[in-house]
N, C-alpha and C positions, 0 to 999 in steps of 0.2 A: 094162836095163843101167845100172849106176851108172858115172858118169864124173867123174873128178877130174883136171883139166888144170892143170899148174903153171906154164905160161908161154904168153902170148898177146899179140901186138902189136896187137890190134884197137882198143884205145883210141886209139893214134896215128892209125889210119885214120879213126876216127870224128870226129877234130878237123877233118877235111876235109869233113864233112857226113854226114847220115844218122843213123840210130839203131840201137841194138843189137837192136831188135825185128825189123828186116828188112834189116839192113845187107848190102851186097855185100862181105862180109868172110869171113874164115876161120870165124867162128862168129857166130850170131845166135839170137835166141829162137825164130824160126820153125824153123830147123834143129834146135834143141834139143828140139823136141816128140818126136823119136824116141828121145831119151835118157830114162833113168829119173831118178835123182837126179843133179844136175850141180853141181859146184863148179868155179869158174873163177878162176884167179889171173891178173890182168892185169899185164903189164909196162908201165912208163912208160919208153918208149924215146926217148933223145936221141941224135941223130947224133953220131958221133965227130968230125966236122969242123965242129960247131957253132962259130961264130966268137965265142968268149968265154963267160964264166960268165953274163953277163946273158942272152944268147940261150938258153943251155942251161936256165937257171932259168925263163925265160919259157915255154919248151917244156914243162918239167915242170909249171908252173902251169896252162897251157892243158889239158894232158892230165888232170890231176887234177880240174880244173873239169868237163871233159867226163865223166869217170867219175862224179862226183857228180850231174851233170845226168841221166845215163842211169839211175842208181839212182832218182832222183826221178820221172822220167818213166815208169818201169816198176815202181814199188814194189809193185804187185799180184803181180808175177812174180819179182822179184829183190830181194835184200837183201845188204848188205855184212856179211860174217862175218869176225871177227877171232880167234875162238877155236873150239875143237872143239864146245863147247856151242852157240854161235851157229849153227854149221853144222848140228848135229843139230836144233836148233829150226827152222831154215829148212826142212829136209827134211820135218819133221813137219807144217809148215804148207803143204807143197806148193810152196814157192818154190825158186828157184835161188839158190845162194850165190856171190857175187862178192867178190873181194878184190883189192886192189892189191898188186903185188910190193913188198916192203919194201926200202927203201934201206939199204944197209950192214947193220949189226948192230942198230941201234936205232930208226931212223926209220920213217916210213910215212905213208900218207895218212889 
């Protein structure tokens, strides 16, 4: 089965510890073994009640650093994809495609 999930808050949970390989979260690489090709778009979630822009930005930075660390730690299995071609290439290599959710209309990780 091919699976393309457009929203996931797992990165915010991973900042509390653990890794995407076997995290006690909605998704992880162990659970994904039952899937065929899998692309996952991760949300960088900041609480609405975060006390100020500095705290919100710090939360964003922590989560994006965590996202990058998970990519590095699991590079044999996952890769960041920003385009359809990168997604196709990842699938052909037998890897999972991970992407961060873009901020607004232009930014991103």
